[in-house]
C-alpha positions in Angstrom: -22.5 -7.5 14.9 -25.6 -9.3 15.9 -25.4 -12.6 17.9 -28.0 -15.4 17.5 -28.8 -17.8 20.1 -30.8 -20.9 19.5 -32.5 -22.5 22.2 -33.4 -26.1 22.1 -36.1 -27.6 24.6 -36.5 -31.4 24.7 -39.6 -32.8 26.6 -38.9 -36.5 27.7 -42.0 -38.3 29.1 -43.3 -41.8 29.8 -44.8 -44.3 27.3 -46.5 -42.5 24.6 -50.4 -42.7 25.0 -52.6 -43.8 22.0 -54.0 -40.3 21.6 -51.0 -37.9 22.9 -52.2 -34.5 24.1 -50.5 -31.5 22.8 -48.0 -30.0 25.4 -47.5 -26.4 24.9 -44.0 -25.3 24.9 -43.4 -22.4 27.1 -42.1 -19.1 25.4 -38.6 -18.0 26.6 -37.9 -14.5 26.1 -35.0 -13.7 24.1 -32.3 -11.6 25.5 -31.8 -8.1 24.1 -29.4 -7.9 21.3 -26.2 -6.1 22.0 -25.6 -2.6 20.5 -24.1 -3.2 16.9 -20.4 -2.6 16.8 -18.7 -0.2 14.1 -16.2 -1.9 11.5 -13.3 -0.1 13.3 -14.3 -1.9 16.8 -15.0 -5.1 15.1 -11.5 -5.5 13.2 -9.4 -3.3 15.4 -6.1 -4.8 16.1 -5.1 -5.7 19.7 -1.9 -3.6 19.7 0.0 -1.6 17.3 3.5 -0.2 18.1 5.2 2.0 15.5 9.1 1.1 15.2 9.8 4.6 16.4 7.1 4.9 19.1 7.9 7.3 21.9 4.2 7.5 23.3 1.6 5.1 24.2 -2.1 5.5 24.2 -5.1 3.0 24.5 -7.9 3.6 22.0 -11.0 1.5 22.9 -9.3 -1.9 23.4 -6.3 -1.4 21.1 -2.8 -0.4 22.7 -1.3 2.2 20.1 2.4 3.1 20.4 2.8 6.1 18.1 5.7 8.3 16.9 5.3 11.8 18.3 7.3 14.8 16.8 6.9 18.5 17.5 7.8 20.9 14.6 7.1 24.2 12.8 3.6 23.6 12.1 0.2 25.3 12.9 -2.0 22.2 13.5 -1.8 18.6 14.8 -1.3 16.2 11.9 -1.8 12.5 12.0 -0.5 10.1 9.3 -0.7 6.2 9.2 1.5 4.0 7.1 2.5 0.1 7.3 4.7 1.2 10.3 1.7 2.5 12.1 0.7 6.2 13.5 2.7 9.0 13.3 1.6 12.5 15.1 3.2 15.7 14.4 2.3 18.8 16.4 3.1 22.4 17.0 5.8 23.2 19.8 3.3 24.7 21.9 0.4 22.3 22.0 0.0 20.3 25.2 0.1 16.7 25.0 -3.3 16.3 26.7 -4.7 18.2 23.5 -2.9 15.7 21.2 -4.3 12.9 22.9 -7.8 14.3 23.2 -7.7 14.6 19.5 -6.5 11.0 19.2 -9.5 9.8 21.4 -11.9 11.8 19.1 -10.6 10.4 16.1 -10.1 6.9 17.6 -12.5 5.1 15.1 -10.8 6.7 12.0 -7.4 5.8 13.5 -8.4 2.3 14.4 -9.9 1.7 10.8 -6.8 3.2 9.1 -4.5 0.9 11.2 -6.5 -2.2 10.0 -6.2 -1.1 6.4 -2.4 -0.7 7.0 -2.1 -3.9 8.6 -3.9 -5.5 5.5 -1.6 -3.6 3.3 1.5 -4.8 5.1 0.1 -8.3 4.6 -0.2 -7.7 0.7 3.4 -6.5 0.4 4.7 -9.5 2.3 2.8 -11.7 -0.2 4.3 -9.5 -3.0 7.9 -10.0 -1.7 10.0 -11.8 -4.2 12.3 -14.7 -3.4 15.0 -14.4 -5.9 15.6 -17.8 -7.4 15.6 -19.5 -11.0 12.0 -19.6 -12.3 10.6 -16.8 -10.1 7.7 -14.5 -11.3 7.5 -10.9 -10.7 5.5 -7.9 -12.2 6.9 -5.9 -15.1 4.7 -3.0 -16.1 1.5 -4.6 -14.7 2.2 -8.1 -16.4 3.9 -11.3 -15.2 7.7 -11.8 -15.9 9.4 -15.0 -15.3 13.3 -15.0 -14.4 15.4 -17.8 -15.9 19.1 -18.3 -15.2 20.9 -19.2 -18.4 24.7 -19.1 -18.3 25.0 -20.2 -22.0 22.8 -17.4 -23.6 24.3 -15.1 -26.1 23.2 -11.9 -24.6 23.3 -8.7 -26.8 22.7 -6.7 -23.6 25.0 -6.9 -20.4 23.9 -9.8 -18.5 20.2 -10.2 -19.5 17.6 -10.3 -22.2 13.9 -10.0 -22.5 12.1 -12.8 -24.4 8.4 -12.7 -25.4 6.8 -16.0 -26.2 3.4 -17.8 -26.0 3.9 -18.6 -22.5 4.5 -14.9 -21.6 7.5 -12.9 -21.0 10.9 -14.2 -19.8 13.9 -12.5 -18.5 17.2 -14.5 -19.0 19.9 -13.7 -16.8 23.5 -14.8 -17.3 24.0 -16.4 -14.2 25.1 -20.0 -13.1 22.4 -22.2 -11.9 24.0 -22.1 -8.4 23.9 -18.4 -8.3 23.1 -17.0 -4.7 19.7 -15.2 -3.9 21.6 -11.9 -3.7 23.4 -12.3 -7.1 20.1 -13.0 -8.7 18.3 -10.0 -7.3 21.2 -7.7 -8.0 21.3 -8.9 -11.7 17.4 -8.6 -12.1 17.1 -5.3 -10.4 20.0 -3.7 -12.6 18.0 -4.8 -15.7 14.9 -3.3 -14.2 16.5 0.0 -13.2 17.8 0.3 -16.9 14.3 -0.3 -18.2 12.9 2.2 -15.8 15.2 5.0 -16.5 14.6 4.6 -20.3 11.0 4.5 -19.8 10.9 7.3 -17.4 12.8 9.5 -19.7 10.6 8.7 -22.6 7.4 9.6 -20.6 9.0 12.8 -19.2 9.8 13.8 -22.6 6.2 12.9 -23.8 4.5 15.0 -21.0 6.6 17.9 -20.4 5.7 19.9 -23.5 2.1 19.3 -23.0 2.4 20.8 -19.3 4.7 23.7 -20.4 7.5 22.7 -18.4 11.0 21.6 -18.7 12.8 19.3 -16.5 16.7 19.5 -16.0 17.6 15.9 -14.8 16.0 12.6 -14.0 17.3 10.5 -11.0 16.2 7.1 -9.8 15.1 6.7 -6.2 14.5 3.8 -4.1 12.5 5.3 -1.3 10.4 3.0 0.5 7.5 5.6 1.1 7.6 8.0 -2.1 7.0 7.5 -5.8 8.6 10.7 -6.7 9.6 14.2 -6.1 10.4 17.5 -8.0 12.8 20.2 -7.0 12.4 23.9 -7.8 15.7 23.5 -10.1 13.7 21.2 -12.4 15.1 17.9 -11.4 12.9 14.8 -11.0 13.3 11.8 -8.8 11.1 8.8 -9.7 11.1 5.6 -7.7 12.4 2.8 -10.1 9.8 0.4 -8.5 7.2 2.0 -10.6 8.4 -0.4 -13.4 6.5 -3.0 -11.7 3.3 -1.0 -12.2 1.0 -0.6 -15.2 1.6 2.4 -17.6 -1.3 4.5 -16.4 0.2 4.6 -12.9 3.7 5.2 -14.1 2.2 7.9 -16.3 0.3 9.5 -13.2 3.5 9.8 -11.1 5.3 11.4 -14.0 2.5 14.0 -14.6 2.3 14.5 -10.9 5.9 15.5 -10.6 6.1 17.6 -13.8 3.0 19.5 -12.5 5.1 20.4 -9.4 7.3 22.4 -11.8 4.3 24.7 -12.2 3.0 24.6 -8.7 5.3 23.3 -5.8 2.2 22.4 -3.6 -1.1 20.5 -3.9 -3.4 23.5 -4.4 -6.3 23.4 -6.6 -4.3 25.1 -9.1 -1.7 22.2 -9.0 -4.6 19.6 -9.6 -6.0 21.7 -12.6 -2.6 21.3 -14.2 -2.7 17.6 -13.6 -6.1 17.1 -14.9 -5.3 19.2 -18.0 -3.4 15.9 -19.4 -4.9 13.3 -17.2 -8.6 13.8 -16.5 -8.9 10.5 -14.7 -6.0 11.2 -12.5 -8.3 10.6 -9.3 -8.8 6.9 -10.4 -5.2 6.4 -11.1 -4.2 8.0 -7.8 -6.4 5.5 -6.2 -5.0 2.5 -8.1 -1.6 3.6 -7.2 -2.4 3.7 -3.3 -3.7 0.1 -3.6 -0.9 -1.3 -5.7 1.2 -3.9 -3.6 4.8 -3.5 -4.9 7.5 -5.7 -3.5 10.2 -3.9 -1.4 13.2 -6.0 -2.5 15.9 -4.4 -1.0 
């Protein structure tokens, strides 16, 4: 980042003569510009401590407390989430080798930490304060909650209405209902919609992929959208119901494809691409989505 310095020189003299003579302004040499900083250096946080940090390291001017674990693996693995930096290493790898790798990858680590901090801010902004009139995302569109104790519900406790002003979810709660009561009623309705929608999408894509799933379970995991087991069971995060259908379909296809290949090999991605040729763009959109962690 280049800095510019403006030098102002004022020359004060006596009475102005009738024909003033030109006074040469001496040239002041400009100081050399400092070297350009990388984006990681410009925007790096001053400190970042993982909530389960058990080691500390200084990368540039940033103090990084990271979670360090050893396990059955062949290489050192780095992962960064909104919590911070996690490092996994083989049991026999010296700590000095791990920290040497972190120093070598410091620009990447700091840049990813900054991205994680920005994402955490987005999630905070997306967090729902459960109250009468609050708005939230439902399949990528805005949905307004209204407390309506007098409504004649055909479903238990809630009804969806679509009007010129957008969609409204009416909850059969008193106007003085607590935040927890509103959250529980709204989430119960959202989960019912999620279960029905996910079942329909699984039934739609499974024949196209040549697989058969055995069971669907809803998940509320804070870090995973879905998972698949060798026995054919599928777990999908109910909070997908907040997102657009193209992202829901991506996760559904992703997990069904694991019933063909329980890895992320090129063969696995070929299966995904066979029904979703634009899966890379969908995956990117899913990573950038800010979904409220309501619980």
